Structure formats: C-alpha cells, structure tokens
Steps between C-alpha positions, in 0.01 A plus 500: 500500500341833373638683209604781747679252725677357193606831377639603841665170576665415179878523493651771281751247370215284358398757251648792302418856617327603180241214486208458744369183643260454204789519254404855384767758440548773757582818303784679660460873528812610679547825685794716389784455751696804638831479669878481459505155344237604241699804414818291439297248306374768278848625429601145399184434304509831306871446426418160354229653289732771378739217401223334304402815307847644446725200417342401161616852372858457614745351253862386544725447201196531273318230686220510758620491866291203570303278259385147532393389153375151555379452141842569344688354805686820541551658836671837571623581844666847542569511127659162470327258270453140615417235230408131516877427515490653850237248634753358743539847644123550541474154668767611753327826551172333558661272756658792681152669492329199655770482779474875561115480536524205740769668721331833491167362609654285777653817639260782421169328429276634227620855499533469114128436473397810696760740373621406150259256335344649196151368613523688830662810364239542222210394716570726809668797340317526178165322471382525861586867505288547188225316673517724805504806278191399301287283744617656818637357823397148620218635714336671206564193285332275755201733544448512124500114496232495762280744302521275193561588137393864492568721201784672698660175576462366145649821364807499740563125443484546118741796525740297714497207257563719199800661681626160602488386137694805377765461777522123412552595135783736589670230728459248216675730252801550731530134595484408132781749445719281728437211261521647152641851565349840521549567120284200408231600745495851341462327158200296622338818639564720204471277198180316364397201718511280186878547491550391857192283577691253706665765712161676541335180614765438748465855634126444543556171676744666744250785556211264564712285745604801704150644506371164625777468747458846664125563453376153617765236601698759716638350823403146396818496284707516823275251689415241229717535187849611607737202546733693713226569747400135501845366582586762769391257772787269434755791491407680825621396839492639855797728423358648183434877517142584395212727614399357830262578795644508842249287676691509830444868518174532324294222674242486639343759282284775642143400568562119488697453835397255769423617858816625667709494182709807400423622148768492237588787273278388211184717505322265255438800267545271204681771299761247398220297330346815336823589313603149413478442111442124548244541781693301779525549868879511564433441876427136398862444421691438158255427224513395136327822387744740676721675257701702748379831363519662855169676471392347835821622663416860413139455603597358832770762566241777441271333754788463756584867456142598583491296827861598593637158467833408341503411140594147378201287613503399137853515354768327296610211729556127499281255697810444714528868574136512605496183713814615693406860521805614315552794264601433150879490447728430205605156610797293375262279295353807318838640433619168367199463267522860391867445411405201293248713323743781429744246364246342271393845369871593443561185313191556288623861405855358428356256261313780304805740508764243394296330222666548165350612176658202316517132596766281331570134511824350353553128467746287311336344194399148591684207345789702368873455574774758519698575189878572458548790267791547268621803703536275796188614676211286640145584405157411647159565341236670721129584485375831636133584579421862593167634627448879443256622774483866373321673223818578302727286273832443672823410303717290738868410504639189663841520665719264700558608863687217641754416227679644214349374178292569199129494435364442146126547433372244252221737372652843527378769742262399767200730533221403748159633380280683748280263702647199323734212555802457264723208454837470333831293508858607529846354546741555773876460426748468793877459486612162624682676780167625631349143508632335813280189511228311320235726635540858603249772617489805278307818556326715228395860522196618305541871402314758299664707233590770747705254715252470783495147647146362492569154641767256606463132395705189588550193286751224442771469255621141392868472416781234495 
C-alpha cells in the first residue's frame, strides 16, 4: 500500500487529529469563527475573565471573597473561612461536584469544555486573538510557514512570544491571588525578591507553565492531558446533547455523489474544519477531540445562508435526534437530570450558608458517675471542645435549653481563641424532679456575649 493510499484509507478513529501518520504534530492554525454562538461564547468567556481579574480585589467581612490557600489549609468561599475541621464538608462538596459533572456531561455533553473551561477561554479569547493580531489570519500564517524563517517571520514570532510571556505573567499573578490573597501578591511585586523568594519562584513557575501551555502545548491539553476529555466516552450516550452533524440531511456531499444520487446539503466546503480549534472533521461523528465549542456550527450556518439552505446541518442534537430526523426537545429525561443538578447545587449553597462560625462538641466525662449534692440536686461532669473558625476571639456562654438547671464552669469564662480549638470542663446540676430516668437527653445552647445562639448541642445526663 502506498503512503498516499494509507493516508486516505486510515480511519479517523485510529489516530488523533493533531498528529500525522508519521507521528509528527500537525500545528493547528484555526480560522476565527463568526456567528451567533461565537458571540454568545465571547460574552460568557469575557464574563469569566472579568471574574478572574475582579474577584481578588473584592473583600467580604475583611476577607477575600474567594481564596484557596492549600499551604495553610485555609479556604474562603464568599467570605466564610473553612479550616481543616471542615474536611468532612469538603469531602461532601467534592462528591457533589463529581456527581454534578457526570450528570451534566450525560445530558449536555462537553459544553463545559467549549464554553467555560479556563484552557479554552484563555486559548480562544486571549492567546489566539493575540496571535491573529500579530501574525495575521491563518492564510498569512501558513504562507509565512511555506516561505521559511524570514526576518519578518522571526520578528513577528518573537513579538508574539514576548507578549504571550507578559500575558502569562499577568494571569499567574491573578491566579496566585486566589491562593495567597491579592495583598500578598502586591507584597511579592513591590518588596525585594529576597523577602519573598519562595513566592517569587512560585510566580515564575506559574508563568512558565502558562506560557508553555498556550504558546506550545495548546489544544493538546484537551486532546491528551485533560482527564475529563479522556473519560467522556463512557459518559456520553445516544441521548446526550452535543455538537452533531446531520448526516441524513448532509450526505452525500457535493462532488462525491454516485451516478443518479441526489446531493445532500453539505457542500464539502470544509469551513467546519478550518475553524475547529482541535482540527477535527465533525462530519465523522462524535470524537474525543471535540470540545463542543460550536465554531463549526457558526461556520456551517454561514455557508447554508450563502446557498439559501436552512441552518442546522451542524447543530446541538443527540445521536437519537439525528438518526430519527427529530428536532431537539427538552425531554422528560433532560428535565429530570436538570432537576437533580439544581437540587445538588441548592444543597451545596445551603451547606455554605448554614455553616456556623463555631463548632462545639459536648460529651459526658468518661468513667464518671453522677453526684448527689447537698442541696438535693444531681450533677454530671462534661467535657466541651469548641473550634473557632473565624479570625476573632469569641467568648461563649453555655446554657441549658431542655431543662431547668445550673451550669458551673470549672475553669471560669470560656474564651475560644481565633482559628484555634479550646477545651474545658463544666458541671450540670439538675433538680431531682427534672431527672425522670437513669438516662435523659439534654440540650445545650452555645451563645455569644450578645445572646446570639451559635449552636445547639445534644448530650446525655445520667441520674438515678
């Protein structure tokens, strides 16, 4: 078999779209898409970029709005501080996130990848735009590549890489602000390097990584490295909504019909391939490299407009919609999955909102018996452990909510230091009339000095 025959006959599913038959990389020079989906995608993408560059400056209750300090194991979400004591909550949130991702992908495909993934947003709306601005459109770039390394090409390429590095540096600073806070980033930038050498080195590592990712690795992150992209094959099914080519309407393509066959609507213009950031032909069906960016939909719609054909030859649809010739509809399955997604998200928000600033545990002291007091009351000894999740010291008061009785602190006033765990012991005295059994359930209220209830804790009282 000749090399030409091999190249023409090899199945597209036996190789990835960015590597040729000799194992060499095919450099993707995508054409800028134009159309309604691209306009919407720009609005979403630039909104996310604004979020990245604005949020580090926003503070709530003196704390950053969002911060994920892995080094100090401190996380701040909407001004609320989460410490290692909240690990159970993070485990639950991660579980919810995994379920959310699976359900979302099963219903809506890889729309996250094409519309909200940082890799796609930065690549398509920042770095590729810089590339078009400096080196020109794909036609000019390909022509310069054929001409070899002329002085003009070297100058343009060097200029582009310098700008890429500077943009990567800016991005690294803002992402670092989500880890250590914008104030610390300003210190690294304004004070001598010797005072913040570790922070400076982390910043340089981030910058180098982003530069490498967007200047060289590019779409390979989606095709090769991203685990979400690799597992999508087991999450999609015939009912999953994704970017799809209507082969019933489009085939046979213009110029490749057999004698007597009627041509389909596909003109074989290959504009869908020209705008694809991962260099695939969507007409071959669902593929690993497709990130559902909708660039091919806009390109195809533009072609259909020119030949007076209806739009939607490439559109959001499931395999079932295409094979049965049906239009997309919000089916019962999609409604049910969407409802589950909304409930999961609501539960997640509820966990964040209802989380208290203090966490108290009260247990009877082990191996102790009740004591009969001279005044006729019965007393039990308790241990209390309180975790303060805020940046301020909090004096707390313990009160009985379920019974009439007296609480005596063994070590005086209980003050829980900021970001610390405090332990103490206290006695509970109940009148014999209140003790109706060998074991009774009692409820404590934990209050601040202003009388605000911080938490309610249940325990057991041992009596007669």
